[in-house]
N, C-alpha and C positions, 0 to 999 in steps of 0.2 A: 271520703264518703263511706258509709256503712250500708251494705246491701244485704238483702236476703239471698242466700246461696242455694242453688238447685244442685243436687248431687245425683248423678246417674251411674249406677254400678254395673259392671259386667257388660259394657257396651261392646258389640261386635264390630271389629274393623277388618274388612276383607282386603286381602292382598292380591296382587296380579296373578299369582299361581293358585288361588283358591284357598290358601291358608287363612284361618280366621284368628286374629289376635284379640285379646280382651283388654279393655281399658275402663277406667273410671273417669268421669267428667265432672268438674266443679265449675259452675258458671253463675254469673249474676242472674237473678230472677227478674228479667227485663225483656221487653219486646225489642230493645235495641240490639244491634249486632256488635260484637267486640272481637279484637284479635285473639287468637288461640295460641297458648303456649303448650308445648308438648314435651313431656319427660318420658323417655323410653328406658325401662330398667330391667336388668336380669335378676334383680334382688327382691322382687315381689312388691306389689303396689299397696301392701297393707300398712306401711309405715307412714311417716309424714309425707303428705302428697307431693310437696315440692322438693323433698329431700331434706337431709339433716341441716343444711345451712340456710334454707330459705323458708319464709313465712308464707304459706299458701294462702292464708286468709287475706293478707295484705295484697297479694297479687290479684286475687279476685276482686277485692274491694277497690283496687285501682283501675278496674275496668278491663280485666282479662279473663278469658276462659282458660281453664287448666285441664289438660288431658294427660292422664298418667296411664301408661301402657306396659303390660308385660311383654318383653321381647319374645321372639319366636322360640317355642319350646320351653318357656319358663312360666311359672305361675299358672294362670288359666289359659294361656295361649297355646294354640296348636303348633305342630311342627317339631323339628329336631334342632336342638341347640348346638351350635358350633360357634364358639366365641368370635364375634366381629364379622363372621363370614357373610351374613345376610343383612347387616345393619344398614348398609347404604340403600339398597333397593327397598327394604322394608320400611325404613324411615321416610324415604321419598313417597312411598305409597300412602303412609299414614298422614303425611303433610297434605297430599292431594285430597285425601278423604276428609280430613278435618276442615280444610278450607271451603269445602262445599256444603258444610252443615249449616242449617238455617240460623244458628246463633253466632256464626263466625262472619266477620266482615270481609273475609277473603284473604286476610294476611295472617301469617303464622310465624312464631318464633319457637326455637327449641332450646332446652336447657338441661343441665345435668352435671353431675359430679363423677369423676373417675371414668369408669366404663361408659356411663351414660353420656358424658361429655364427648368422648371419642366417637360414640355412636352418632351423636348429633353432627359431628364433623364429617363423618362418612356420608350421612344423609345430605349434608350441604353440598358435598362434591357431586351429587346427582343433580344439583341445581333445579329442584322443583320450583315452579314459578311463584308459588305463594310464600315461599320461605324467605323472609327478609332480615332475620337476625338470629344469632345463637348466643347462648351463654355457656361457656365451656369452663368448668371448674375442676382443676387438678386432673387434667386429661392428658393422655399420651398422644404423640404424633405418629406412632406406628406401633404395631403389635410385636415387632422383633426388637429393634434397638430401643432400650429404655423401658420395655415391658417384660418380655420373656428373657431377653439377653441384654447385656451391656458390655461393650468392648469385646464381644465374642464369648463372654462367660455367662452361663445360665444363671438367672436370678432365682436360685433354689429356695432361699428363705421365703420370698414372696410367693412364687408360683405354686409351690407345694401347699403352703398354708391357705392361700386364696382359693385354690381349687377345692380343697377339702372342706373348708368352713363356709365359703360363700357360694360355691357352685354345687358341690355334691350334696352336702348335708341338707340344704333347703329342698333340693330336687327329690330326695328320697322321702322327705317329710311331706312334700306336696303330693307325692304318690300315695299317701296314706299309711306309710310304714312307721312303726313306732320303735322304741328302743329295743324291743325283743327281736326285731328283724335282724338277721345275721349281717346284712350289709350296713345297716345303721350302726350296729354294735362295732363293726370293724372301723367305720369312719370315726366314731367317738374314741375308740382305742388309739387310733392313729393320731388324733389331735391331742389326746392326753399324754401321749408319749412322743410328741413332736421333736423334742431335743434329741432323743436316740434315733428317730427316723431321719433326721437331717444327716446323720453320720452313715446311715445305711438306706438311702432313699429308694434304691431299687426294690426294696421290700414292699413298697406301696403300689407297684405297677400292676399287679394282678387285680387289686381292688379298683384302681383307677381305670384299667382296661375295661372293666365291666360298667363302671358308672360315669367315667369321663374319658373316653378313648382319645379325645383330642390332646390330652396331656402328653401321651407317648409321642404323638405327631410333633409336638413342639420340640421334644428332645431329639427326634429323628431328623429334624431339619435345623442343624446348628449354624448354618450359614444364611446370610441375608439373600435369599434367592426367590424364585417364582412362587414358592409356597406362601410367602409373606406379603406379596405385592398387593393382593386384593384387599388387605386389611390395613393399608397404610394411608392415612389421611394426607401425609406429607407428599405423596405422589400426585395429589389431586388439587393442590392449592389453585392452579390456574382455572379450575372449573367452579370454584366457590364464588358466589355472588353476594352472600349474606354476611354482613360484618359481625365480628365476634367480640364478646367480652371474655377475656382470658384471665383466669385467677389461679395463682399457684403459690407455693410455699417454698422457702429456701431449703427446707428439709423434707420436701415432698419427693417421693420416689419418681414422680412423673414431671418434675420441674423442667427437665430438658425438653420434653415434649410440649409443655405449655409455652415455653419461650419460642420453640420452633414454629408452633402454630401461629403465634402472633406475628412473628417475622415473615413467615411464609404467606399469610393472608395479606399483610401490609405490602409486601413487595411483589407478589405474584397473583393476587386475587383478580378476578375478571371484571370487576365493576369499580367505579369510583367509590361507591359506598363501602365495600369491603376494604379498600385500601385506606380510606380516610377516616372511617368511623370505628375501626377495630381498636380496642383498648386493652391495657395490661395492668394487672395489680398483683404484686408479690409481697407476701407478708412473712413473718417469722413463724411459719406453720409447718407441720408435717401432714401426711395424708389423713391422719386421725386426730391430730392435735390442732384445734382451731382457735384456742384461747390464748396462744402465746405463752403457755405455762408448761415447761418440761420438767422432768424430775430434777435436773441440775441447773436449770436456768429459767428465769422469769423475765419477760420482756416488757411488762407493764400493761396497764389497762387499755391503752391506745392500740395495743397489738391484737386485741381480741377481735375476731371476725364480727361478733355481734356489736361491739362498740363501733367498729368501722361501718357496720350496717351493710352487709352483703346483699340483703334484700333490696335496699335502696339503690345499690349499684346496678342491680339487674333492672329495676324499674326505670332508672334513668336511661339505661341502654335501650330497653325495649320501647320506652316512650319516644325516644328520638328516632329509632329505626323503623318502628311500626306505626306510630301515630304522628310523627313529624313535629313533636313538641319538645321543648328544651333544647339544649345545645351540648356539644362535646366539651367537656371540661379538661380534665387531665388525661392525656393519652397514656401516660405511664406513671404509675404510683408505686414506689418501692419503700419498704421499711428497711432502713439501714441499721443492721445490728452493730453493736459496739457503742454507738451513740444512741441507739434505740429511738429512732424518730422516722416519721414518714417524710418522703421527699417526692417532688413531681419532676418529670423529665419529658422532653419532647418525643423521645423514641427509645427503642431498644434495638441494637446495642446503644447505650447511652452516648449521645454525641459528646465529643471532647475527651473521651477516654483514650489512653495510649498504652501500648504494651510495654511493660518494664520487665527486663530479665534479671533474675537473681541466679547466679551460677553456683553449682554444687562443687564443693571441695572438702577435703579432710586432711588430717595430719597423721601422725604416727599412731594415734589411738583409733583412728578410723571412725566411721559414722554409726557403728552398731550401738544401739541404745541412745537415749538422750544424754547419757553421761559421756558419750564419745566426743570427738572433736569435729564432727561434721558441721560445715558452715554453708550459709547462703551469703554470697558476696556480690557486689554490684558489677564487677568486671571479671571476665574469664581469667582463671589462674594461668600463670605462664608455664607452670610445670604440668605434670600428669600424675594420675593416681587412679585407684579403684577401691571400691568398698564392696565386700562380698557378704552374702547372707545365704542361709540354707532355706529351702522350701521343703518342709516335711509334711506331706498330706496327713500323716498320723498325728501331727501336733500343729495344727494350723493357727494362724493369727486370728484371734476372735473378733467378730464384729463388735464394735463399741460405738454405739450411736450412729449418727449420720442419717441419710435419707432412706431409712428402712421402713418396711411395713411388716414388722415382726414383733410389735410391742409386747413385752412380758413373756416371750416364748423361749428365750435362750439367755443364759447368763451374759450380761453386758450388752444385750442386743436392743435395749430400749432406744427408741429413735431420738434424733435431735442432737443438741450441742452437749456432748459428754466430755468429761475430763479424760484425756488420753494417757496420763502418766503411767498407769499400770501397763498398758500395751507398750509404751516406750521403754520399759525395762527389759523387754525381750531382745535377745541378741540377733534375732532374725528380722528386726525392724531397724532400718536405717533412719537416722534423724539428722536433718540439716537445718541449722538455726541461724537466723540473722542476728546482728547486733541490736541492742535496744534502740528503738526509733526515737529520733530527736523531736519529731512532730507527728501529728495524726496523719495517717495514710488511708485514703478512701479507695477501695477496690470494688468496682462494679462491673460485672461481666463474667465471661467464662474463663476459668483458670485451666492452664495446660502445663504438663510436664513434657519436655523434650529430653529424652535420655538416651545415652549410648550404653547398651547392655550386652552381656554375653551370658551364656548358660552352659552348664555341663550336659543338659538334656536337649531333646529335640523340640520341646515346648515347655513353656512356663507362663505364669501370670506375673504381671507387674502391677501392683496397686500403689496408689499415691493419695496422700491426704494433706490438706492444708489446715494448719493449726495456728491459733492465736495463743501465745504464751504470755500470761500476765506477770507483772513483777513479783507477785507472791508465789508463782510457779504453776498455777493452774494452766493446763494445756487444753484449750477448748477446740474441739473439732469443728470445722466450718463446712468443708465439702470434700468429697473423695471420689475416686474413679478407679477403673481397672482396665487392663488390656491383656487379652490372651495373646501371647506373642505370635502365634501363627496367623493372626489376623492383623498384623502390624501394617500391611500394605493395603488390605481390603477386607471388609467384612464378608465379601462374597467369594473371595478366592484365597483360602488359607494356604500358607506356605510354611513348612517346618523350619525350625532353626538348624543351623549347622553347629554342633557343639563346639564351644570355644570361640566362635566367630562373633565379632562385635557388630551389632545392628542398631540402627536408630529407631526408636519407638516414640510415639506420642500418646500420652495418657490424658484423656479429658476428665478433669476432676469435677465438672459441673460449674454452675454459676453461683456467685455470691454478690451480696450488696452489703459490704462490711467496712467498718472503720477500725483500723488498727490504731489504738490510742498511743500517744507518746509514752515511752517507757516500756511498751510491749515489744515482743519479738515475734517474727514470722518464722514458722517451722514447717518443714516438709517431711512427711514420713513416707518411706518406700519399703514395700514388703512383697511377699509372694502369695498372699492369700488374705481374704476378708470373709471369714466363714462363721455362720452359715448363710450370710447374705448371698454369696456366690458359691457355686459348686466348686469342688476342689479339682485343681489341675493335676492329673496323674503324672505329668512329666514324661509320658511315653508318646504323646501325640494321639492317643486312642480316644475312644468315645467317653462321654461324661460318666462319672461314677453314679450320677443320678439315673442313668439308663441301664446299667448292668454292673454286677459285681466283677471287679477285676483287680489286678495288681497295680502297684504304683512305684515310682522311683523317687528317692530323695535327690534333689538337684541343688547345685550351688550356682547362684546367680551373682553377677558382678555389675555394678554401676560404675562406668568409667567417666572420668572428668578431667578437665585440663584443656590446653590449647588445641590438642588434636581431637578431643572428644568433649565438646562444650555442652555438657548436660546442664540444663537450666530450667528453672521454674518461671513461667510467663504469667504475669499479673496484669489485668486491665486496670490501670490506675487512672482515677478521675483527674481531669486537667488541673483542677484547683490545687492538686497536690503534686 
């Protein structure tokens, strides 16, 4: 249907502590009452009302009110902004207020992308009675692991740029400052010189202390402790009663959180609805690339979010959960790269997958560079050996594609499936490669590296990357991860290395839905840095270089393999293969 739409701007929404938030409301011009959908954003409500991926007009025409609200301390809303700190309570208060309005039928859904989706999850954990569904698009499951940190390493590339361009710059502009203002000028200068700032990130702290003091607090809390608990949706799944539509991308920086949110709500949610009606969609997207077209790879028209019709996915979810119409169709829809097709499954992890180990080994040339003789083999080698590489913070391994949110900011840092051959020429990158496959191999799920490593230092980083090597030589990165070695036992209790002592580490590379085609080879890269996506490990066990200027040590790391040290890559292989 096509309806006349009533728009109310600058609507005041009171919170329990007296703070007043501002919102815009878009609703059908009708005496009937409809469910209300809420999008709460720190990025300003002046853009597309339902966000970049959704058609607000279609939502309202389908019989929904849409309330778009500036979060606390942002845009026109009162209060002090501290990322995620108040989103649970503020979101619940907003749901309660919206459900009582005369145009609402008493039922509410929440939706949003990225920060907005995580804010919706935090509100859902408060279990406001009127909230019956959420749509969480490219959202994290906690503010520590997968957002500010990964494997104990600070996500420098994302956090520094996000804070400057999405949080600080809009705030100073909302305050009425123009380019002549000294703070605005410094923010612009920092963004224009971001490549140099990544190498000396402590230079930005004075500016950020004035305009975003929370940034320093992130750096001053490098362990997963009490500081982060109140902003972690994954600690509150048993409190959630509203089913979620979870949408993510294989190259999205928050994919791990999206998957964790789906699994957590499916297995721990407090209602039958949240356990049975939650759904998952993962496409060949990054956080900012929604069309399936990357600089070095195009996945086809069917990969486009708009062709898939993300608005229709939301409408089907809300219609079923809020209006009781329609039915649950595909619980899990995944786009399998390699064969570039959509497939449906009963659940995630995908039933019928089994873990297959590929063991690391090498010969006299060792695994340094792709020209070495590092191998991935099906059975553990009977002998023993080790491959060594240097980690020099002055010459780090550059970020080259992957699940980054730094597009166009640093040489080689564009997100997504990039060719790794240039990186694989570096002697500080170990490469282990399988034989050419006799048949297609479908890998769906989280990829892990279990490795036995030693270092000449008291701390180091171990990075790992899964690569698909085509017959013509192109080495396409699929997923990657990092572990700061002092967090090998726990993200909450760091423990330094003993130089020269061999320890077991597990590096989580993230998830894939990928088909290695016959004739292709599987490759694993291992290195000591992925910069500037992650801050540099000083090798001294000291604080992050992002927090203060300090010295660093070049360390030599070794990856041990053989019967005594069975280092191995673990792939979740689909049962059909």
